N, CA, C and O atoms as a Maestro MAE file, in Angstrom:
{
 s_m_m2io_version
 :::
 2.0.0
}

f_m_ct {
 s_m_title
 :::
 protein
 m_atom[296] {
  # First column is atom index #
  i_m_mmod_type
  r_m_x_coord
  r_m_y_coord
  r_m_z_coord
  i_m_residue_number
  s_m_chain_name
  s_m_pdb_residue_name
  s_m_pdb_atom_name
  i_m_atomic_number
  :::
  1 25 4.690 -4.001 -4.288 1 A "UNK " " N  " 7
  2 3 3.822 -2.870 -4.084 1 A "UNK " " CA " 6
  3 2 2.384 -3.351 -4.044 1 A "UNK " " C  " 6
  4 15 1.946 -4.077 -4.937 1 A "UNK " " O  " 8
  5 25 1.661 -2.963 -3.036 2 A "UNK " " N  " 7
  6 3 0.242 -3.305 -3.016 2 A "UNK " " CA " 6
  7 2 -0.480 -2.670 -4.210 2 A "UNK " " C  " 6
  8 15 -0.231 -1.511 -4.541 2 A "UNK " " O  " 8
  9 25 -1.353 -3.413 -4.841 3 A "UNK " " N  " 7
  10 3 -2.007 -2.955 -6.065 3 A "UNK " " CA " 6
  11 2 -2.901 -1.743 -5.860 3 A "UNK " " C  " 6
  12 15 -2.954 -0.876 -6.732 3 A "UNK " " O  " 8
  13 25 -3.596 -1.655 -4.752 4 A "UNK " " N  " 7
  14 3 -4.589 -0.596 -4.592 4 A "UNK " " CA " 6
  15 2 -4.156 0.517 -3.647 4 A "UNK " " C  " 6
  16 15 -4.970 1.363 -3.277 4 A "UNK " " O  " 8
  17 25 -2.894 0.527 -3.255 5 A "UNK " " N  " 7
  18 3 -2.393 1.563 -2.358 5 A "UNK " " CA " 6
  19 2 -1.272 2.333 -3.030 5 A "UNK " " C  " 6
  20 15 -0.499 1.772 -3.806 5 A "UNK " " O  " 8
  21 25 -1.189 3.607 -2.733 6 A "UNK " " N  " 7
  22 3 -0.132 4.447 -3.269 6 A "UNK " " CA " 6
  23 2 0.874 4.739 -2.169 6 A "UNK " " C  " 6
  24 15 0.503 4.951 -1.015 6 A "UNK " " O  " 8
  25 25 2.140 4.749 -2.533 7 A "UNK " " N  " 7
  26 3 3.239 5.069 -1.615 7 A "UNK " " CA " 6
  27 2 3.343 4.117 -0.436 7 A "UNK " " C  " 6
  28 15 3.710 4.520 0.668 7 A "UNK " " O  " 8
  29 25 3.019 2.859 -0.671 8 A "UNK " " N  " 7
  30 3 3.188 1.821 0.341 8 A "UNK " " CA " 6
  31 2 4.082 0.745 -0.270 8 A "UNK " " C  " 6
  32 15 3.776 0.198 -1.329 8 A "UNK " " O  " 8
  33 25 5.179 0.452 0.406 9 A "UNK " " N  " 7
  34 3 6.097 -0.595 -0.024 9 A "UNK " " CA " 6
  35 2 6.126 -1.665 1.052 9 A "UNK " " C  " 6
  36 15 6.003 -1.361 2.239 9 A "UNK " " O  " 8
  37 25 6.288 -2.903 0.647 10 A "UNK " " N  " 7
  38 3 6.343 -4.008 1.602 10 A "UNK " " CA " 6
  39 2 7.596 -4.827 1.349 10 A "UNK " " C  " 6
  40 15 8.042 -4.966 0.210 10 A "UNK " " O  " 8
  41 25 8.157 -5.365 2.414 11 A "UNK " " N  " 7
  42 3 9.377 -6.163 2.301 11 A "UNK " " CA " 6
  43 2 9.230 -7.422 3.140 11 A "UNK " " C  " 6
  44 15 8.359 -7.509 4.006 11 A "UNK " " O  " 8
  45 25 10.076 -8.379 2.877 12 A "UNK " " N  " 7
  46 3 10.052 -9.612 3.663 12 A "UNK " " CA " 6
  47 2 9.220 -10.670 2.990 12 A "UNK " " C  " 6
  48 15 9.308 -10.871 1.779 12 A "UNK " " O  " 8
  49 25 8.421 -11.336 3.770 13 A "UNK " " N  " 7
  50 3 7.591 -12.433 3.256 13 A "UNK " " CA " 6
  51 2 6.136 -11.984 3.121 13 A "UNK " " C  " 6
  52 15 5.257 -12.450 3.845 13 A "UNK " " O  " 8
  53 25 5.912 -11.102 2.211 14 A "UNK " " N  " 7
  54 3 4.571 -10.553 2.011 14 A "UNK " " CA " 6
  55 2 3.848 -11.364 0.948 14 A "UNK " " C  " 6
  56 15 3.504 -10.853 -0.119 14 A "UNK " " O  " 8
  57 25 3.626 -12.625 1.254 15 A "UNK " " N  " 7
  58 3 2.997 -13.539 0.306 15 A "UNK " " CA " 6
  59 2 2.012 -14.432 1.040 15 A "UNK " " C  " 6
  60 15 2.049 -14.554 2.264 15 A "UNK " " O  " 8
  61 25 1.159 -15.034 0.292 16 A "UNK " " N  " 7
  62 3 0.239 -16.024 0.828 16 A "UNK " " CA " 6
  63 2 0.554 -17.350 0.138 16 A "UNK " " C  " 6
  64 15 0.519 -17.437 -1.090 16 A "UNK " " O  " 8
  65 25 0.860 -18.374 0.922 17 A "UNK " " N  " 7
  66 3 1.221 -19.668 0.337 17 A "UNK " " CA " 6
  67 2 0.595 -20.798 1.132 17 A "UNK " " C  " 6
  68 15 0.075 -20.602 2.230 17 A "UNK " " O  " 8
  69 25 0.659 -21.972 0.556 18 A "UNK " " N  " 7
  70 3 0.259 -23.150 1.314 18 A "UNK " " CA " 6
  71 2 1.465 -23.654 2.119 18 A "UNK " " C  " 6
  72 15 2.575 -23.145 1.967 18 A "UNK " " O  " 8
  73 25 1.244 -24.630 2.952 19 A "UNK " " N  " 7
  74 3 2.286 -25.120 3.844 19 A "UNK " " CA " 6
  75 2 3.496 -25.670 3.081 19 A "UNK " " C  " 6
  76 15 4.635 -25.513 3.521 19 A "UNK " " O  " 8
  77 25 3.247 -26.303 1.959 20 A "UNK " " N  " 7
  78 3 4.320 -26.883 1.152 20 A "UNK " " CA " 6
  79 2 5.288 -25.792 0.660 20 A "UNK " " C  " 6
  80 15 6.505 -25.963 0.732 20 A "UNK " " O  " 8
  81 25 4.756 -24.703 0.175 21 A "UNK " " N  " 7
  82 3 5.593 -23.624 -0.359 21 A "UNK " " CA " 6
  83 2 6.292 -22.828 0.737 21 A "UNK " " C  " 6
  84 15 7.326 -22.213 0.476 21 A "UNK " " O  " 8
  85 25 5.767 -22.822 1.930 22 A "UNK " " N  " 7
  86 3 6.382 -22.044 3.006 22 A "UNK " " CA " 6
  87 2 7.808 -22.496 3.288 22 A "UNK " " C  " 6
  88 15 8.636 -21.686 3.705 22 A "UNK " " O  " 8
  89 25 8.110 -23.765 3.070 23 A "UNK " " N  " 7
  90 3 9.472 -24.237 3.309 23 A "UNK " " CA " 6
  91 2 10.462 -23.587 2.347 23 A "UNK " " C  " 6
  92 15 11.636 -23.435 2.684 23 A "UNK " " O  " 8
  93 25 10.012 -23.206 1.172 24 A "UNK " " N  " 7
  94 3 10.894 -22.577 0.190 24 A "UNK " " CA " 6
  95 2 11.149 -21.106 0.489 24 A "UNK " " C  " 6
  96 15 12.185 -20.572 0.094 24 A "UNK " " O  " 8
  97 25 10.234 -20.445 1.171 25 A "UNK " " N  " 7
  98 3 10.380 -19.008 1.394 25 A "UNK " " CA " 6
  99 2 10.771 -18.653 2.818 25 A "UNK " " C  " 6
  100 15 10.776 -17.476 3.180 25 A "UNK " " O  " 8
  101 25 11.097 -19.639 3.622 26 A "UNK " " N  " 7
  102 3 11.384 -19.356 5.022 26 A "UNK " " CA " 6
  103 2 12.786 -18.827 5.277 26 A "UNK " " C  " 6
  104 15 13.086 -18.407 6.395 26 A "UNK " " O  " 8
  105 25 13.646 -18.836 4.275 27 A "UNK " " N  " 7
  106 3 15.019 -18.399 4.462 27 A "UNK " " CA " 6
  107 2 15.102 -16.870 4.589 27 A "UNK " " C  " 6
  108 15 14.280 -16.155 4.016 27 A "UNK " " O  " 8
  109 25 16.073 -16.385 5.322 28 A "UNK " " N  " 7
  110 3 16.183 -14.963 5.640 28 A "UNK " " CA " 6
  111 2 16.756 -14.069 4.531 28 A "UNK " " C  " 6
  112 15 16.355 -12.908 4.453 28 A "UNK " " O  " 8
  113 25 17.669 -14.538 3.671 29 A "UNK " " N  " 7
  114 3 18.258 -13.607 2.697 29 A "UNK " " CA " 6
  115 2 17.234 -12.850 1.859 29 A "UNK " " C  " 6
  116 15 17.449 -11.680 1.539 29 A "UNK " " O  " 8
  117 25 16.142 -13.484 1.502 30 A "UNK " " N  " 7
  118 3 15.111 -12.783 0.742 30 A "UNK " " CA " 6
  119 2 14.550 -11.590 1.492 30 A "UNK " " C  " 6
  120 15 14.217 -10.571 0.886 30 A "UNK " " O  " 8
  121 25 14.446 -11.710 2.799 31 A "UNK " " N  " 7
  122 3 13.961 -10.601 3.624 31 A "UNK " " CA " 6
  123 2 14.967 -9.462 3.643 31 A "UNK " " C  " 6
  124 15 14.591 -8.292 3.562 31 A "UNK " " O  " 8
  125 25 16.247 -9.805 3.750 32 A "UNK " " N  " 7
  126 3 17.286 -8.772 3.747 32 A "UNK " " CA " 6
  127 2 17.313 -8.031 2.423 32 A "UNK " " C  " 6
  128 15 17.403 -6.803 2.387 32 A "UNK " " O  " 8
  129 25 17.236 -8.784 1.339 33 A "UNK " " N  " 7
  130 3 17.327 -8.196 0.006 33 A "UNK " " CA " 6
  131 2 16.151 -7.252 -0.251 33 A "UNK " " C  " 6
  132 15 16.347 -6.128 -0.713 33 A "UNK " " O  " 8
  133 25 14.941 -7.702 0.045 34 A "UNK " " N  " 7
  134 3 13.785 -6.837 -0.214 34 A "UNK " " CA " 6
  135 2 13.774 -5.646 0.740 34 A "UNK " " C  " 6
  136 15 13.349 -4.556 0.358 34 A "UNK " " O  " 8
  137 25 14.229 -5.837 1.961 35 A "UNK " " N  " 7
  138 3 14.292 -4.728 2.909 35 A "UNK " " CA " 6
  139 2 15.242 -3.639 2.448 35 A "UNK " " C  " 6
  140 15 14.923 -2.454 2.543 35 A "UNK " " O  " 8
  141 25 16.407 -4.029 1.950 36 A "UNK " " N  " 7
  142 3 17.370 -3.057 1.446 36 A "UNK " " CA " 6
  143 2 16.799 -2.327 0.229 36 A "UNK " " C  " 6
  144 15 16.934 -1.109 0.115 36 A "UNK " " O  " 8
  145 25 16.170 -3.061 -0.666 37 A "UNK " " N  " 7
  146 3 15.600 -2.439 -1.863 37 A "UNK " " CA " 6
  147 2 14.489 -1.455 -1.511 37 A "UNK " " C  " 6
  148 15 14.400 -0.385 -2.113 37 A "UNK " " O  " 8
  149 25 13.649 -1.801 -0.551 38 A "UNK " " N  " 7
  150 3 12.567 -0.905 -0.134 38 A "UNK " " CA " 6
  151 2 13.133 0.365 0.487 38 A "UNK " " C  " 6
  152 15 12.650 1.464 0.215 38 A "UNK " " O  " 8
  153 25 14.151 0.210 1.316 39 A "UNK " " N  " 7
  154 3 14.765 1.381 1.949 39 A "UNK " " CA " 6
  155 2 15.378 2.332 0.939 39 A "UNK " " C  " 6
  156 15 15.202 3.547 1.039 39 A "UNK " " O  " 8
  157 25 16.097 1.788 -0.034 40 A "UNK " " N  " 7
  158 3 16.712 2.625 -1.062 40 A "UNK " " CA " 6
  159 2 15.632 3.270 -1.933 40 A "UNK " " C  " 6
  160 15 15.742 4.447 -2.278 40 A "UNK " " O  " 8
  161 25 14.607 2.526 -2.285 41 A "UNK " " N  " 7
  162 3 13.511 3.082 -3.094 41 A "UNK " " CA " 6
  163 2 12.807 4.216 -2.344 41 A "UNK " " C  " 6
  164 15 12.477 5.239 -2.943 41 A "UNK " " O  " 8
  165 25 12.579 4.045 -1.059 42 A "UNK " " N  " 7
  166 3 11.934 5.096 -0.266 42 A "UNK " " CA " 6
  167 2 12.816 6.341 -0.213 42 A "UNK " " C  " 6
  168 15 12.315 7.461 -0.314 42 A "UNK " " O  " 8
  169 25 14.130 6.152 -0.056 43 A "UNK " " N  " 7
  170 3 15.048 7.292 -0.044 43 A "UNK " " CA " 6
  171 2 15.027 8.015 -1.389 43 A "UNK " " C  " 6
  172 15 15.049 9.244 -1.437 43 A "UNK " " O  " 8
  173 25 14.985 7.255 -2.472 44 A "UNK " " N  " 7
  174 3 14.920 7.867 -3.797 44 A "UNK " " CA " 6
  175 2 13.650 8.676 -3.966 44 A "UNK " " C  " 6
  176 15 13.680 9.766 -4.539 44 A "UNK " " O  " 8
  177 25 12.533 8.157 -3.474 45 A "UNK " " N  " 7
  178 3 11.264 8.892 -3.555 45 A "UNK " " CA " 6
  179 2 11.353 10.206 -2.786 45 A "UNK " " C  " 6
  180 15 10.879 11.242 -3.253 45 A "UNK " " O  " 8
  181 25 11.959 10.155 -1.613 46 A "UNK " " N  " 7
  182 3 12.099 11.364 -0.806 46 A "UNK " " CA " 6
  183 2 13.004 12.380 -1.511 46 A "UNK " " C  " 6
  184 15 12.715 13.576 -1.499 46 A "UNK " " O  " 8
  185 25 14.079 11.917 -2.116 47 A "UNK " " N  " 7
  186 3 15.008 12.802 -2.816 47 A "UNK " " CA " 6
  187 2 14.398 13.402 -4.076 47 A "UNK " " C  " 6
  188 15 14.588 14.584 -4.363 47 A "UNK " " O  " 8
  189 25 13.669 12.589 -4.822 48 A "UNK " " N  " 7
  190 3 13.177 13.005 -6.134 48 A "UNK " " CA " 6
  191 2 11.747 13.537 -6.112 48 A "UNK " " C  " 6
  192 15 11.265 14.071 -7.111 48 A "UNK " " O  " 8
  193 25 11.075 13.394 -4.981 49 A "UNK " " N  " 7
  194 3 9.705 13.876 -4.878 49 A "UNK " " CA " 6
  195 2 8.715 13.083 -5.718 49 A "UNK " " C  " 6
  196 15 7.693 13.621 -6.145 49 A "UNK " " O  " 8
  197 25 9.007 11.817 -5.955 50 A "UNK " " N  " 7
  198 3 8.094 10.984 -6.741 50 A "UNK " " CA " 6
  199 2 7.352 10.023 -5.816 50 A "UNK " " C  " 6
  200 15 7.731 9.848 -4.658 50 A "UNK " " O  " 8
  201 25 6.292 9.402 -6.336 51 A "UNK " " N  " 7
  202 3 5.643 8.372 -5.529 51 A "UNK " " CA " 6
  203 2 6.335 7.034 -5.819 51 A "UNK " " C  " 6
  204 15 7.176 6.952 -6.714 51 A "UNK " " O  " 8
  205 25 5.990 6.013 -5.081 52 A "UNK " " N  " 7
  206 3 6.705 4.747 -5.164 52 A "UNK " " CA " 6
  207 2 6.591 4.081 -6.530 52 A "UNK " " C  " 6
  208 15 7.471 3.308 -6.909 52 A "UNK " " O  " 8
  209 25 5.549 4.359 -7.260 53 A "UNK " " N  " 7
  210 3 5.407 3.763 -8.591 53 A "UNK " " CA " 6
  211 2 6.242 4.494 -9.634 53 A "UNK " " C  " 6
  212 15 6.362 4.030 -10.768 53 A "UNK " " O  " 8
  213 25 6.816 5.625 -9.264 54 A "UNK " " N  " 7
  214 3 7.629 6.399 -10.197 54 A "UNK " " CA " 6
  215 2 9.122 6.199 -10.031 54 A "UNK " " C  " 6
  216 15 9.905 6.913 -10.658 54 A "UNK " " O  " 8
  217 25 9.541 5.257 -9.209 55 A "UNK " " N  " 7
  218 3 10.969 5.008 -9.004 55 A "UNK " " CA " 6
  219 2 11.559 4.392 -10.274 55 A "UNK " " C  " 6
  220 15 11.078 3.358 -10.737 55 A "UNK " " O  " 8
  221 25 12.584 5.009 -10.836 56 A "UNK " " N  " 7
  222 3 13.238 4.419 -12.018 56 A "UNK " " CA " 6
  223 2 13.964 3.125 -11.622 56 A "UNK " " C  " 6
  224 15 14.924 3.161 -10.853 56 A "UNK " " O  " 8
  225 25 13.511 2.006 -12.141 57 A "UNK " " N  " 7
  226 3 14.031 0.700 -11.723 57 A "UNK " " CA " 6
  227 2 15.520 0.563 -12.020 57 A "UNK " " C  " 6
  228 15 16.269 0.067 -11.179 57 A "UNK " " O  " 8
  229 25 15.958 0.989 -13.187 58 A "UNK " " N  " 7
  230 3 17.386 0.876 -13.533 58 A "UNK " " CA " 6
  231 2 18.233 1.683 -12.557 58 A "UNK " " C  " 6
  232 15 19.307 1.238 -12.153 58 A "UNK " " O  " 8
  233 25 17.768 2.844 -12.184 59 A "UNK " " N  " 7
  234 3 18.494 3.684 -11.219 59 A "UNK " " CA " 6
  235 2 18.514 3.021 -9.836 59 A "UNK " " C  " 6
  236 15 19.535 3.047 -9.149 59 A "UNK " " O  " 8
  237 25 17.408 2.440 -9.440 60 A "UNK " " N  " 7
  238 3 17.340 1.723 -8.165 60 A "UNK " " CA " 6
  239 2 18.326 0.553 -8.172 60 A "UNK " " C  " 6
  240 15 19.058 0.357 -7.201 60 A "UNK " " O  " 8
  241 25 18.352 -0.209 -9.234 61 A "UNK " " N  " 7
  242 3 19.268 -1.340 -9.329 61 A "UNK " " CA " 6
  243 2 20.725 -0.877 -9.268 61 A "UNK " " C  " 6
  244 15 21.556 -1.505 -8.612 61 A "UNK " " O  " 8
  245 25 21.023 0.212 -9.947 62 A "UNK " " N  " 7
  246 3 22.375 0.749 -9.935 62 A "UNK " " CA " 6
  247 2 22.794 1.166 -8.523 62 A "UNK " " C  " 6
  248 15 23.908 0.878 -8.088 62 A "UNK " " O  " 8
  249 25 21.894 1.844 -7.818 63 A "UNK " " N  " 7
  250 3 22.207 2.273 -6.452 63 A "UNK " " CA " 6
  251 2 22.383 1.083 -5.520 63 A "UNK " " C  " 6
  252 15 23.261 1.093 -4.657 63 A "UNK " " O  " 8
  253 25 21.562 0.071 -5.690 64 A "UNK " " N  " 7
  254 3 21.708 -1.125 -4.864 64 A "UNK " " CA " 6
  255 2 23.051 -1.807 -5.126 64 A "UNK " " C  " 6
  256 15 23.720 -2.243 -4.189 64 A "UNK " " O  " 8
  257 25 23.444 -1.899 -6.388 65 A "UNK " " N  " 7
  258 3 24.738 -2.501 -6.718 65 A "UNK " " CA " 6
  259 2 25.881 -1.681 -6.130 65 A "UNK " " C  " 6
  260 15 26.850 -2.239 -5.615 65 A "UNK " " O  " 8
  261 25 25.768 -0.350 -6.208 66 A "UNK " " N  " 7
  262 3 26.807 0.526 -5.642 66 A "UNK " " CA " 6
  263 2 26.946 0.323 -4.132 66 A "UNK " " C  " 6
  264 15 28.028 0.502 -3.573 66 A "UNK " " O  " 8
  265 25 25.851 -0.050 -3.483 67 A "UNK " " N  " 7
  266 3 25.865 -0.292 -2.043 67 A "UNK " " CA " 6
  267 2 26.280 -1.728 -1.709 67 A "UNK " " C  " 6
  268 15 26.360 -2.095 -0.537 67 A "UNK " " O  " 8
  269 25 26.538 -2.523 -2.721 68 A "UNK " " N  " 7
  270 3 26.935 -3.911 -2.493 68 A "UNK " " CA " 6
  271 2 25.764 -4.859 -2.409 68 A "UNK " " C  " 6
  272 15 25.916 -5.986 -1.938 68 A "UNK " " O  " 8
  273 25 24.587 -4.425 -2.859 69 A "UNK " " N  " 7
  274 3 23.394 -5.253 -2.831 69 A "UNK " " CA " 6
  275 2 23.522 -6.463 -3.744 69 A "UNK " " C  " 6
  276 15 24.259 -6.433 -4.729 69 A "UNK " " O  " 8
  277 25 22.815 -7.505 -3.418 70 A "UNK " " N  " 7
  278 3 22.843 -8.744 -4.196 70 A "UNK " " CA " 6
  279 2 21.725 -8.713 -5.223 70 A "UNK " " C  " 6
  280 15 20.550 -8.818 -4.872 70 A "UNK " " O  " 8
  281 25 22.085 -8.570 -6.483 71 A "UNK " " N  " 7
  282 3 21.129 -8.583 -7.594 71 A "UNK " " CA " 6
  283 2 21.636 -9.583 -8.629 71 A "UNK " " C  " 6
  284 15 22.317 -9.199 -9.579 71 A "UNK " " O  " 8
  285 25 21.312 -10.849 -8.453 72 A "UNK " " N  " 7
  286 3 21.895 -11.882 -9.307 72 A "UNK " " CA " 6
  287 2 21.432 -11.839 -10.761 72 A "UNK " " C  " 6
  288 15 22.108 -12.389 -11.630 72 A "UNK " " O  " 8
  289 25 20.315 -11.209 -11.045 73 A "UNK " " N  " 7
  290 3 19.776 -11.225 -12.409 73 A "UNK " " CA " 6
  291 2 19.954 -9.903 -13.136 73 A "UNK " " C  " 6
  292 15 19.365 -9.697 -14.197 73 A "UNK " " O  " 8
  293 25 20.749 -9.014 -12.586 74 A "UNK " " N  " 7
  294 3 20.963 -7.701 -13.232 74 A "UNK " " CA " 6
  295 2 22.396 -7.525 -13.658 74 A "UNK " " C  " 6
  296 15 22.751 -6.485 -14.214 74 A "UNK " " O  " 8
  :::
 }
 m_bond[295] {
  # First column is bond index #
  i_m_from
  i_m_to
  i_m_order
  :::
  1 1 2 1
  2 2 3 1
  3 3 4 2
  4 3 5 1
  5 5 6 1
  6 6 7 1
  7 7 8 2
  8 7 9 1
  9 9 10 1
  10 10 11 1
  11 11 12 2
  12 11 13 1
  13 13 14 1
  14 14 15 1
  15 15 16 2
  16 15 17 1
  17 17 18 1
  18 18 19 1
  19 19 20 2
  20 19 21 1
  21 21 22 1
  22 22 23 1
  23 23 24 2
  24 23 25 1
  25 25 26 1
  26 26 27 1
  27 27 28 2
  28 27 29 1
  29 29 30 1
  30 30 31 1
  31 31 32 2
  32 31 33 1
  33 33 34 1
  34 34 35 1
  35 35 36 2
  36 35 37 1
  37 37 38 1
  38 38 39 1
  39 39 40 2
  40 39 41 1
  41 41 42 1
  42 42 43 1
  43 43 44 2
  44 43 45 1
  45 45 46 1
  46 46 47 1
  47 47 48 2
  48 47 49 1
  49 49 50 1
  50 50 51 1
  51 51 52 2
  52 51 53 1
  53 53 54 1
  54 54 55 1
  55 55 56 2
  56 55 57 1
  57 57 58 1
  58 58 59 1
  59 59 60 2
  60 59 61 1
  61 61 62 1
  62 62 63 1
  63 63 64 2
  64 63 65 1
  65 65 66 1
  66 66 67 1
  67 67 68 2
  68 67 69 1
  69 69 70 1
  70 70 71 1
  71 71 72 2
  72 71 73 1
  73 73 74 1
  74 74 75 1
  75 75 76 2
  76 75 77 1
  77 77 78 1
  78 78 79 1
  79 79 80 2
  80 79 81 1
  81 81 82 1
  82 82 83 1
  83 83 84 2
  84 83 85 1
  85 85 86 1
  86 86 87 1
  87 87 88 2
  88 87 89 1
  89 89 90 1
  90 90 91 1
  91 91 92 2
  92 91 93 1
  93 93 94 1
  94 94 95 1
  95 95 96 2
  96 95 97 1
  97 97 98 1
  98 98 99 1
  99 99 100 2
  100 99 101 1
  101 101 102 1
  102 102 103 1
  103 103 104 2
  104 103 105 1
  105 105 106 1
  106 106 107 1
  107 107 108 2
  108 107 109 1
  109 109 110 1
  110 110 111 1
  111 111 112 2
  112 111 113 1
  113 113 114 1
  114 114 115 1
  115 115 116 2
  116 115 117 1
  117 117 118 1
  118 118 119 1
  119 119 120 2
  120 119 121 1
  121 121 122 1
  122 122 123 1
  123 123 124 2
  124 123 125 1
  125 125 126 1
  126 126 127 1
  127 127 128 2
  128 127 129 1
  129 129 130 1
  130 130 131 1
  131 131 132 2
  132 131 133 1
  133 133 134 1
  134 134 135 1
  135 135 136 2
  136 135 137 1
  137 137 138 1
  138 138 139 1
  139 139 140 2
  140 139 141 1
  141 141 142 1
  142 142 143 1
  143 143 144 2
  144 143 145 1
  145 145 146 1
  146 146 147 1
  147 147 148 2
  148 147 149 1
  149 149 150 1
  150 150 151 1
  151 151 152 2
  152 151 153 1
  153 153 154 1
  154 154 155 1
  155 155 156 2
  156 155 157 1
  157 157 158 1
  158 158 159 1
  159 159 160 2
  160 159 161 1
  161 161 162 1
  162 162 163 1
  163 163 164 2
  164 163 165 1
  165 165 166 1
  166 166 167 1
  167 167 168 2
  168 167 169 1
  169 169 170 1
  170 170 171 1
  171 171 172 2
  172 171 173 1
  173 173 174 1
  174 174 175 1
  175 175 176 2
  176 175 177 1
  177 177 178 1
  178 178 179 1
  179 179 180 2
  180 179 181 1
  181 181 182 1
  182 182 183 1
  183 183 184 2
  184 183 185 1
  185 185 186 1
  186 186 187 1
  187 187 188 2
  188 187 189 1
  189 189 190 1
  190 190 191 1
  191 191 192 2
  192 191 193 1
  193 193 194 1
  194 194 195 1
  195 195 196 2
  196 195 197 1
  197 197 198 1
  198 198 199 1
  199 199 200 2
  200 199 201 1
  201 201 202 1
  202 202 203 1
  203 203 204 2
  204 203 205 1
  205 205 206 1
  206 206 207 1
  207 207 208 2
  208 207 209 1
  209 209 210 1
  210 210 211 1
  211 211 212 2
  212 211 213 1
  213 213 214 1
  214 214 215 1
  215 215 216 2
  216 215 217 1
  217 217 218 1
  218 218 219 1
  219 219 220 2
  220 219 221 1
  221 221 222 1
  222 222 223 1
  223 223 224 2
  224 223 225 1
  225 225 226 1
  226 226 227 1
  227 227 228 2
  228 227 229 1
  229 229 230 1
  230 230 231 1
  231 231 232 2
  232 231 233 1
  233 233 234 1
  234 234 235 1
  235 235 236 2
  236 235 237 1
  237 237 238 1
  238 238 239 1
  239 239 240 2
  240 239 241 1
  241 241 242 1
  242 242 243 1
  243 243 244 2
  244 243 245 1
  245 245 246 1
  246 246 247 1
  247 247 248 2
  248 247 249 1
  249 249 250 1
  250 250 251 1
  251 251 252 2
  252 251 253 1
  253 253 254 1
  254 254 255 1
  255 255 256 2
  256 255 257 1
  257 257 258 1
  258 258 259 1
  259 259 260 2
  260 259 261 1
  261 261 262 1
  262 262 263 1
  263 263 264 2
  264 263 265 1
  265 265 266 1
  266 266 267 1
  267 267 268 2
  268 267 269 1
  269 269 270 1
  270 270 271 1
  271 271 272 2
  272 271 273 1
  273 273 274 1
  274 274 275 1
  275 275 276 2
  276 275 277 1
  277 277 278 1
  278 278 279 1
  279 279 280 2
  280 279 281 1
  281 281 282 1
  282 282 283 1
  283 283 284 2
  284 283 285 1
  285 285 286 1
  286 286 287 1
  287 287 288 2
  288 287 289 1
  289 289 290 1
  290 290 291 1
  291 291 292 2
  292 291 293 1
  293 293 294 1
  294 294 295 1
  295 295 296 2
  :::
 }
}
């Protein structure tokens, strides 16, 4: 989430790195994972009438798992 914007979510490779680190983040699965999470979070906001900072993280994680999302640390 951008720090100074409300209701804006970003997915993919929204980072600034040097050339050395770019080799570590160039793989596609990270883009798929963040894209799915952003889509589900946006749907939850629309359903619940909350802004993006009000999304219950545990509920988001549960919905992603129910959809078959990859959450290795949850």
